[in-house]
N, C-alpha and C positions, 0 to 999 in steps of 0.2 A: 431337498438343495440341487440342483443342477450342475455338470459339469462340465468344463471344456475339455478334452484330450486329445494330445497333442500327435506322430502318429501308435508314440509307446502311451501304453499305457499306463507303465511309471509315471509318465509325467502328465496325468489329469491332477488338474485341480481344482478347485472350483469357482466356479463362478462368481464372478464381480458383478454383483445387486446395480443396474445403472440408477442410476442418483439422478433428485428429479433435481433439475437448481434452486438460488433461494426462490421466492414469488416478487415481481416487483414491488409491494408494500411490503418486506421485509425490506432488498434490494434499498429500500429508499430510506426505511427505516436505522438502516448501519449505513448507509453511505453517509445523514445523518448528523447520526451521532458522531460519526470521526470529520467532518468537518468542524461542528462544535467545540471535538475537544481537539483542535490540532494542536495547539498550544501546551499541552498536559500529557502524562502520559495516555496511552494506551490502549487499554489491557484488553484481549481478547475474548475474556470472560465478559468488558462490558460491553465490546461490543455485540455480544451474541447476548448476553442481558436484556438487552434494547430490544431485541429481534423475537425474545420470548424461546430464544430455543439455546439447546444447550451445546461448550464449546467445542465440541467437536463437528453436531452437527451442520452446526452455522459454517466453519471452515467449510465444511467437504460441499456446504451448499451454497457458500459465497465463492467458489473456486469454480464451481461446475455453470453457475449463469456470467463470471467476467470470465476468466480466463485464469486466474491470477489469486493468489493467494493472501488473506486478511492485511497480513502483516506488510508483502508489498503495497498493496493499492493505496497501505498508509503511509510508506517512504515515498510514491510516489506524490501522491497530494501531499506530501509535504516539501516537496518541492519545487514541485508546483507554483504554493504559495510564496516560498524560497523565491523566483525566482521572479514576480510578482511583487516582490519587497523591496527588492535587489534595485531593480528597477528609482526606489529613492537613493538619491544622496545621504538623507540625514540619518541612517542608519549601517548604524557597522557590521559588519558579518558577522562577529560574536552574538551581537543584538541578534539579529534577525534566525542564526538555528535558535537562540535561546527561546523568541516566536515563534520559532513552526517544528517547536516542542525536544530540543534534537539535547541533551546534556550536556556535548563539549563542541568549539569549535572545529577539535579535529576530525570527530561521528561525523559533522554534521558533512566539513568536508571532504571526508571519503563517501561518503553516501553522494552526496553532487555531484562528484567526478565519475562517480559511476555512473547516476541515470542523466545525467547532461553532456558529458563528454568532456569539460574543463569544469576546473577548478572554479567558487565562487567571484573569485575578484576579477579571473582572467574570463569568465560572463559576463558581468555587472559590465565589464569592459567593453567587452564587445556591443552588449547588446546595447548600450548607451551611444555608441561609436556610429554603429549601424543606427540607431533612430536621431541622433543627430546631425548625420548624414558628412 
């Protein structure tokens, strides 16, 4: 095993092996699995199994390929789907939260605000105002 050393020998540590990113075909399997299961629980183990990898190898290779952790990708996709659903007036925020896989409106609202910058209700109002001019 090679070592990466700084100026002092006491600071030597094993070099981290360069991890190859998830091959495109496996990335497609993972993203398809996530898209098809957005409304329910999506466990790392299940996505990894869909790609034929262990949980740890999948998570590391997914991050190497996309720049984000699988869970962050899942949350991003759920919020993007929620934005589409928020454009419909026939669904409440609670219904949308449940439809995109959140267990509560509170958790959905917290994640939505963190990723979208506004609460779901505020985002909906602004988006509809822009749409209708």
